[in-house]
C-alpha positions as CSV (number, residue, x, y, z in Angstrom):
1,X,47.5,3.9,-16.8
2,X,48.5,7.2,-18.5
3,X,45.6,6.8,-20.9
4,X,43.2,6.4,-18.0
5,X,44.7,9.4,-16.3
6,X,44.4,11.6,-19.4
7,X,40.8,10.5,-19.9
8,X,39.7,11.3,-16.4
9,X,41.5,14.7,-16.5
10,X,39.8,15.5,-19.8
11,X,36.4,14.6,-18.2
12,X,37.1,16.7,-15.2
13,X,38.0,19.7,-17.4
14,X,34.8,19.2,-19.4
15,X,32.7,19.1,-16.3
16,X,34.4,22.3,-14.9
17,X,33.7,24.1,-18.2
18,X,30.1,22.9,-18.1
19,X,29.7,24.4,-14.6
20,X,31.0,27.8,-15.8
21,X,28.8,27.7,-18.8
22,X,25.7,26.9,-16.7
23,X,26.5,29.9,-14.4
24,X,27.0,32.2,-17.4
25,X,23.7,31.1,-19.0
26,X,21.8,31.6,-15.8
27,X,23.2,35.2,-15.4
28,X,22.4,36.1,-19.0
29,X,18.9,34.8,-18.5
30,X,18.4,36.7,-15.3
31,X,19.4,40.0,-17.0
32,X,17.2,39.3,-20.0
33,X,20.0,38.7,-22.5
34,X,19.0,35.0,-23.1
35,X,15.7,33.2,-23.1
36,X,15.5,29.8,-21.4
37,X,12.6,27.5,-20.4
38,X,13.0,28.1,-16.6
39,X,11.5,31.2,-14.8
40,X,13.9,34.1,-14.8
41,X,14.0,34.3,-11.0
42,X,14.7,30.6,-10.6
43,X,17.4,30.5,-13.3
44,X,20.2,32.1,-11.1
45,X,19.5,29.7,-8.3
46,X,19.7,26.7,-10.6
47,X,22.8,28.1,-12.2
48,X,24.6,28.5,-8.9
49,X,23.6,25.0,-7.8
50,X,24.8,23.5,-11.0
51,X,28.0,25.5,-10.8
52,X,28.7,24.4,-7.2
53,X,27.9,20.7,-7.8
54,X,29.7,20.3,-11.1
55,X,32.6,22.5,-9.9
56,X,33.1,20.3,-6.8
57,X,32.7,17.2,-8.9
58,X,35.3,18.3,-11.3
59,X,37.7,19.1,-8.5
60,X,37.1,15.8,-6.8
61,X,37.4,13.9,-10.2
62,X,40.7,15.6,-10.9
63,X,42.1,14.4,-7.6
64,X,40.6,10.9,-7.9
65,X,38.2,11.3,-5.0
66,X,35.6,8.6,-4.6
67,X,32.8,11.0,-3.5
68,X,33.1,12.8,-6.8
69,X,32.7,9.6,-8.7
70,X,29.6,8.7,-6.7
71,X,28.0,12.2,-7.3
72,X,28.6,12.0,-11.1
73,X,27.5,8.4,-11.3
74,X,24.2,9.3,-9.4
75,X,23.6,12.3,-11.7
76,X,24.2,10.3,-14.8
77,X,21.8,7.5,-13.7
78,X,19.1,10.1,-12.8
79,X,19.5,11.7,-16.2
80,X,19.1,8.4,-18.0
81,X,16.0,7.6,-16.0
82,X,14.6,11.0,-16.9
83,X,15.2,10.4,-20.6
84,X,13.7,6.9,-20.3
85,X,10.5,8.2,-18.7
86,X,10.2,11.1,-21.2
87,X,10.6,8.7,-24.1
88,X,7.9,6.4,-22.7
89,X,5.4,9.2,-22.4
90,X,6.2,10.5,-25.9
91,X,5.8,7.0,-27.3
92,X,2.5,6.5,-25.4
93,X,1.2,9.9,-26.6
94,X,1.8,9.1,-30.2
95,X,0.5,5.6,-30.1
96,X,-2.5,6.0,-27.8
97,X,-3.3,9.7,-28.2
98,X,-5.1,9.5,-31.6
99,X,-8.8,9.0,-32.2
100,X,-8.2,5.8,-34.2
101,X,-6.6,2.6,-33.2
102,X,-2.9,2.5,-34.3
103,X,-1.9,-0.5,-36.4
104,X,1.0,-2.7,-35.3
105,X,3.4,-1.7,-38.1
106,X,3.0,2.0,-37.1
107,X,3.5,1.1,-33.5
108,X,6.7,-0.8,-34.3
109,X,8.0,2.1,-36.4
110,X,7.2,4.6,-33.7
111,X,8.9,2.4,-31.1
112,X,12.1,2.3,-33.1
113,X,12.2,5.9,-34.3
114,X,10.6,7.9,-31.5
115,X,11.5,5.7,-28.5
116,X,14.6,3.6,-29.1
117,X,16.6,6.0,-31.3
118,X,15.7,9.1,-29.3
119,X,16.5,7.3,-26.0
120,X,19.9,6.2,-27.3
121,X,20.6,9.7,-28.8
122,X,19.7,11.5,-25.6
123,X,21.3,9.1,-23.2
124,X,24.6,8.7,-25.1
125,X,26.5,11.2,-23.0
126,X,25.4,10.0,-19.5
127,X,25.8,6.4,-20.6
128,X,29.3,7.2,-21.7
129,X,30.1,8.9,-18.4
130,X,28.8,5.9,-16.5
131,X,30.9,3.5,-18.5
132,X,34.0,5.7,-18.2
133,X,33.5,6.0,-14.4
134,X,33.2,2.2,-14.1
135,X,36.3,1.8,-16.3
136,X,38.3,4.1,-14.0
137,X,36.8,2.7,-10.8
138,X,39.9,1.1,-9.4
139,X,41.9,4.4,-9.5
140,X,39.7,6.1,-6.9
141,X,40.6,6.2,-3.3
142,X,38.1,6.1,-0.5
143,X,39.1,7.2,3.0
144,X,37.5,6.0,6.2
145,X,35.9,9.4,6.7
146,X,34.3,9.1,3.3
147,X,32.9,5.7,4.1
148,X,31.5,7.0,7.4
149,X,30.0,9.9,5.7
150,X,28.3,7.7,3.1
151,X,27.0,5.4,5.9
152,X,25.4,8.5,7.5
153,X,23.8,9.5,4.2
154,X,22.4,6.0,3.7
155,X,21.1,6.0,7.3
156,X,19.4,9.3,6.9
157,X,17.8,8.2,3.6
158,X,16.5,5.0,5.1
159,X,15.2,7.0,8.1
160,X,13.4,9.4,5.8
161,X,11.9,6.5,3.9
162,X,10.7,4.8,7.1
163,X,9.3,8.1,8.4
164,X,7.5,9.0,5.3
165,X,4.8,6.3,5.9
166,X,4.2,7.7,9.4
167,X,4.1,11.2,8.0
168,X,1.5,10.2,5.4
169,X,-0.7,8.4,7.9
170,X,-0.5,11.5,10.2
171,X,-1.5,13.8,7.3
172,X,-4.5,11.6,6.4
173,X,-5.7,11.5,10.0
174,X,-5.2,15.3,10.4
175,X,-7.0,16.0,7.2
176,X,-9.9,13.7,8.0
177,X,-10.2,15.1,11.5
178,X,-10.2,18.7,10.4
179,X,-12.9,18.0,7.8
180,X,-15.0,16.4,10.5
181,X,-14.8,19.3,13.0
182,X,-18.0,20.9,11.6
183,X,-20.0,17.8,12.4
184,X,-18.5,17.5,15.9
185,X,-19.3,21.1,16.7
186,X,-22.7,21.2,14.9
187,X,-24.1,17.8,15.7
188,X,-22.1,16.6,18.7
189,X,-20.2,13.4,19.5
190,X,-23.1,12.0,21.5
191,X,-25.6,12.3,18.7
192,X,-23.4,10.6,16.1
193,X,-22.1,7.9,18.4
194,X,-25.4,6.8,20.1
195,X,-27.9,8.1,17.5
196,X,-29.9,5.3,15.9
197,X,-31.3,7.1,12.9
198,X,-29.3,8.2,9.8
199,X,-31.3,10.8,7.9
200,X,-29.1,13.6,6.6
201,X,-30.8,16.9,5.6
202,X,-29.1,16.9,2.2
203,X,-31.1,13.8,1.4
204,X,-34.6,14.6,2.8
205,X,-34.3,18.3,1.9
206,X,-35.3,19.7,5.3
207,X,-33.5,21.0,8.4
208,X,-34.7,18.1,10.5
209,X,-31.6,16.0,9.9
210,X,-30.3,13.1,12.0
211,X,-26.8,11.7,11.9
212,X,-26.8,8.6,14.1
213,X,-24.0,6.2,13.2
214,X,-25.2,3.3,15.3
215,X,-26.8,1.4,12.4
216,X,-23.6,1.5,10.4
217,X,-21.5,0.6,13.5
218,X,-23.7,-2.4,14.2
219,X,-23.6,-3.4,10.5
220,X,-19.8,-3.3,10.5
221,X,-19.7,-5.3,13.7
222,X,-22.2,-8.0,12.6
223,X,-20.5,-8.5,9.2
224,X,-17.1,-8.6,10.8
225,X,-18.2,-11.2,13.4
226,X,-19.9,-13.3,10.7
227,X,-16.8,-13.2,8.6
228,X,-14.6,-14.2,11.6
229,X,-16.8,-17.1,12.5
230,X,-16.7,-18.4,9.0
231,X,-13.2,-17.5,7.9
232,X,-11.0,-17.9,11.0
233,X,-11.5,-21.7,11.4
234,X,-11.0,-22.3,7.7
235,X,-7.9,-20.1,7.6
236,X,-6.3,-21.7,10.7
237,X,-7.1,-25.2,9.4
238,X,-5.5,-24.3,6.0
239,X,-2.4,-22.9,7.7
240,X,-2.0,-26.0,9.8
241,X,-2.4,-28.1,6.7
242,X,0.1,-26.2,4.7
243,X,2.7,-26.0,7.5
244,X,2.5,-29.4,9.1
245,X,0.6,-32.0,7.1
246,X,0.5,-31.3,3.4
247,X,3.3,-32.9,1.2
248,X,5.5,-30.5,-0.7
249,X,3.7,-31.2,-4.0
250,X,0.3,-30.4,-2.5
251,X,1.7,-27.4,-0.8
252,X,3.3,-25.9,-3.9
253,X,-0.1,-26.1,-5.7
254,X,-2.4,-24.7,-3.0
255,X,-0.2,-22.0,-1.5
256,X,-0.1,-19.9,-4.7
257,X,-3.8,-20.4,-5.1
258,X,-4.5,-19.0,-1.7
259,X,-2.1,-16.1,-2.2
260,X,-3.9,-15.4,-5.5
261,X,-7.1,-14.7,-3.5
262,X,-5.4,-11.6,-2.0
263,X,-4.8,-10.2,-5.5
264,X,-8.4,-10.5,-6.8
265,X,-10.1,-7.0,-6.9
266,X,-12.9,-6.6,-4.3
267,X,-15.4,-5.7,-7.1
268,X,-14.9,-9.3,-8.4
269,X,-15.8,-10.7,-5.0
270,X,-18.9,-8.4,-5.0
271,X,-20.0,-9.7,-8.4
272,X,-19.5,-13.3,-7.2
273,X,-21.7,-12.5,-4.2
274,X,-24.4,-10.9,-6.4
275,X,-24.5,-13.5,-9.1
276,X,-23.7,-16.8,-7.3
277,X,-24.3,-16.4,-3.5
278,X,-27.4,-14.2,-3.5
279,X,-29.5,-16.7,-5.6
280,X,-28.5,-19.5,-3.3
281,X,-29.4,-17.5,-0.1
282,X,-32.7,-16.6,-1.8
283,X,-33.7,-20.3,-1.7
284,X,-34.3,-19.9,2.0
285,X,-38.0,-19.1,2.2
286,X,-38.1,-16.3,4.6
287,X,-40.3,-13.2,4.1
288,X,-38.1,-10.3,3.2
289,X,-35.1,-12.4,2.2
290,X,-33.6,-10.8,-0.9
291,X,-30.4,-12.7,-0.9
292,X,-28.5,-9.6,0.0
293,X,-27.6,-9.0,3.6
294,X,-25.4,-10.0,6.5
295,X,-25.0,-13.7,5.5
296,X,-23.9,-12.8,2.0
297,X,-21.5,-10.2,3.3
298,X,-20.1,-12.5,5.9
299,X,-19.4,-15.2,3.3
300,X,-17.6,-12.8,0.9
301,X,-15.6,-11.3,3.7
302,X,-14.6,-14.8,5.0
303,X,-13.2,-15.5,1.6
304,X,-11.4,-12.2,1.4
305,X,-9.7,-12.5,4.8
306,X,-8.6,-16.1,4.2
307,X,-5.2,-15.4,2.6
308,X,-4.3,-12.8,5.2
309,X,-4.9,-15.0,8.2
310,X,-3.6,-18.1,6.4
311,X,-0.2,-16.7,5.4
312,X,0.5,-15.1,8.8
313,X,-0.7,-18.1,10.8
314,X,1.4,-20.4,8.6
315,X,4.5,-18.3,9.2
316,X,3.8,-18.4,13.0
317,X,3.4,-22.2,12.9
318,X,6.6,-22.7,10.9
319,X,8.5,-20.5,13.4
320,X,7.9,-23.0,16.2
321,X,11.3,-24.7,16.9
322,X,11.7,-28.2,15.4
323,X,12.8,-29.4,18.8
324,X,9.3,-28.9,20.1
325,X,7.9,-31.4,17.5
326,X,10.7,-33.9,18.1
327,X,10.2,-33.8,21.9
328,X,6.5,-34.3,21.6
329,X,6.9,-37.2,19.2
330,X,9.6,-38.8,21.3
331,X,7.2,-38.9,24.3
332,X,4.7,-40.9,22.2
333,X,2.3,-38.2,21.0
334,X,0.7,-38.6,17.6
335,X,1.1,-36.1,14.8
336,X,-2.3,-34.6,15.6
337,X,-1.7,-34.5,19.3
338,X,1.6,-32.7,18.7
339,X,-0.1,-30.1,16.5
340,X,-3.0,-29.6,18.9
341,X,-1.2,-29.6,22.2
342,X,2.3,-28.3,21.3
343,X,2.6,-26.5,18.0
344,X,-0.6,-24.4,17.9
345,X,-0.2,-23.2,21.5
346,X,3.4,-22.3,20.9
347,X,2.3,-20.2,17.8
348,X,-0.6,-18.8,19.7
349,X,0.6,-15.1,19.7
350,X,1.2,-15.2,15.9
351,X,-2.1,-16.8,15.2
352,X,-4.0,-14.3,17.3
353,X,-2.2,-11.5,15.5
354,X,-3.2,-13.0,12.2
355,X,-6.8,-13.2,13.3
356,X,-6.8,-9.5,14.4
357,X,-5.2,-8.4,11.1
358,X,-7.9,-10.4,9.3
359,X,-10.6,-8.6,11.3
360,X,-9.0,-5.3,10.4
361,X,-9.1,-6.3,6.7
362,X,-12.8,-7.2,7.0
363,X,-13.7,-4.0,8.9
364,X,-12.1,-1.9,6.2
365,X,-13.6,-3.5,3.2
366,X,-15.9,-1.3,1.1
367,X,-16.7,-2.1,-2.5
368,X,-17.6,-5.8,-2.1
369,X,-19.9,-5.1,0.9
370,X,-21.7,-2.3,-1.0
371,X,-22.6,-4.8,-3.6
372,X,-23.9,-7.6,-1.3
373,X,-25.0,-6.3,2.0
374,X,-28.1,-4.4,0.9
375,X,-27.1,-0.9,2.1
376,X,-30.0,-0.4,4.5
377,X,-29.6,2.5,6.9
378,X,-31.7,0.9,9.5
379,X,-30.4,-1.2,12.4
380,X,-30.4,-4.9,11.2
381,X,-33.1,-6.9,13.0
382,X,-34.4,-10.4,12.6
383,X,-37.0,-10.7,9.8
384,X,-39.4,-12.7,12.0
385,X,-39.5,-14.3,15.4
386,X,-36.6,-16.6,14.6
387,X,-33.5,-14.8,15.7
388,X,-31.4,-16.6,13.0
389,X,-33.2,-14.6,10.3
390,X,-31.0,-11.8,11.3
391,X,-28.5,-13.3,8.9
392,X,-30.9,-12.3,6.0
393,X,-31.3,-8.7,7.1
394,X,-29.8,-5.9,5.1
395,X,-27.4,-3.5,6.6
396,X,-24.8,-0.9,5.9
397,X,-21.2,-0.6,7.1
398,X,-19.1,2.5,8.0
399,X,-17.0,2.3,4.9
400,X,-20.1,1.7,2.7
401,X,-21.8,4.7,4.2
402,X,-18.9,6.9,3.1
403,X,-18.6,5.5,-0.4
404,X,-22.4,5.6,-1.1
405,X,-23.1,9.2,0.0
406,X,-19.8,11.2,-0.3
407,X,-20.5,12.1,-4.0
408,X,-23.6,14.2,-3.2
409,X,-22.9,15.2,0.4
410,X,-22.5,18.8,1.4
411,X,-22.1,20.9,4.5
412,X,-22.6,19.1,7.8
413,X,-23.6,15.9,6.0
414,X,-20.2,15.8,4.3
415,X,-18.5,16.6,7.6
416,X,-20.4,13.7,9.3
417,X,-19.1,11.3,6.6
418,X,-15.6,12.5,7.4
419,X,-16.2,11.8,11.1
420,X,-17.3,8.3,10.0
421,X,-13.8,8.0,8.5
422,X,-12.2,9.2,11.7
423,X,-14.1,6.6,13.7
424,X,-13.1,3.9,11.3
425,X,-9.5,5.1,11.3
426,X,-9.4,4.9,15.1
427,X,-10.9,1.4,15.1
428,X,-8.4,0.1,12.6
429,X,-5.6,1.8,14.4
430,X,-6.5,0.1,17.6
431,X,-6.8,-3.3,15.8
432,X,-3.4,-2.9,14.1
433,X,-1.7,-1.8,17.4
434,X,-3.2,-4.8,19.1
435,X,-1.9,-7.1,16.4
436,X,1.6,-5.5,16.7
437,X,1.5,-6.0,20.5
438,X,0.6,-9.7,20.1
439,X,3.2,-10.3,17.4
440,X,6.1,-9.1,19.5
441,X,8.6,-11.8,20.3
442,X,8.2,-13.2,23.7
443,X,11.2,-13.6,26.0
444,X,12.4,-17.2,26.1
445,X,11.8,-19.3,29.2
446,X,14.7,-20.5,31.3
447,X,14.2,-24.0,29.9
448,X,14.5,-22.8,26.3
449,X,17.9,-21.3,26.6
C-alpha cells in the first residue's frame, strides 16, 4: 500500500512539474526567447490551459480524487490515439507515396521500424500512465456529487451527438436554399414548378432559357411508382416468408443475401441494367425502344429498395405478439389465414412505414438511374398509340438532373439546379416524416392490457 501511495505521489509531482514547465515554455515563446511549432499568439493560451489542466490533475491525484484519474486517463488515451493515427499516416506515406510499387520485404521492414517501433516509443509514457492508473484504481474515492457530475457530462455529450445530425441537416438545407435564391428571384417559383421545358441558357448559348422542372418531376414520379409496383409485393412477400414461414436454415441463408443487396454500390446496379436488362427490354419490337427508359429504371429501383422494405417489414411482423398467432390458430384458422387476416393487419403501420422509406430510397437514387433511364429532358410519353409503351420512354429524374449538369452549370442555371435539390429535399423530408408518424407505437386497446 505504501509503494502504491509513493508511486501515485511521484506521478502527481511529475505532472505538477510538467504543468509549470509548459507555462514557462509558453511565456518564453511569447516573448521570443524560444521557438516552438505553435503560433506565438496561441502559445500563451495553450500554456495556460495545460497549466490549469495538469495542475488540477496533479492536485486531485495527490488527494486520490476520482475525477483527476478520469482526466488523466482520458488525456493518455487521446495521446495514444494521436500517435497511432500519426504512425499510420507515416507508414502509408512511405509505402504508397513512391512512384514505384513497394515490394513486400520493404513493406514489412517499414512496418516494423517506422510503425511498430515508433508507436511503442512514442506511446510508452501514456501507456505507462494508463497502466499505473489502472493499478491504483481501487485507491480512489468517488463521491455522489462526482457521480452526478459525470452523469451530467455524459448526458450533455450524448445530447450534443444527437443534435449534431439535426445541425448538419439544417446546414445542408440552408446552404442549398441560399444557393437557390437567385433562381427563385430571377426565374420564379411558378416557372420552375409548372414549366414543361428544361432548356438552360448555359447549354443553348442564348438568353432565351427555360427552367421548367415538370419533366424531371414526372420522371421521378413514374420511376418511383414503377419501382413500388414491382418491389413492394416482392419485398412484403419476402418479409412474410422470412418471419413466418421459412425454416431457420433457409432463413439464415437468405436473410444475409438480402441484406447484401443494400451494400452493393449503385453503379453496379446501373451496370447490370445497362448490360443485362437493357438488351432484354430491347427485344420488345417497339419503334424508339432503346432498352433504356422507365421500365429499366423501375426494375433496377425495385431491386434496390427490396432490402430496405424487407428488413423493416420483417421486424414489424416479428413484433406482433405471439398470443395473436396462438389465438388465431386455436380458433381453427390455417397458417395462411392467420398471416393474412391477423399478423399482416397487426403489423400494418410498420409495413406502411417500410414502404414509405423504400419510396424515399427510390426517389433519392441517382447514379443507377443516370445509367439506365435514358436522361431525356422531355416529358415521358407513350412511343405509339399503345399507352403501355410509356414504359419504354426515356426520362430524367430530379437527382439525375443535378448530377448530369452541375459540373458545367453557371449563374442562374446553377442556382436552378440547387432549387431542384431544395425541392427534392422537401419531398424526402415529407416522406421520412410520414414514415416516422406511421412507425409510432399505437396505444394498446383495452382488450390487449
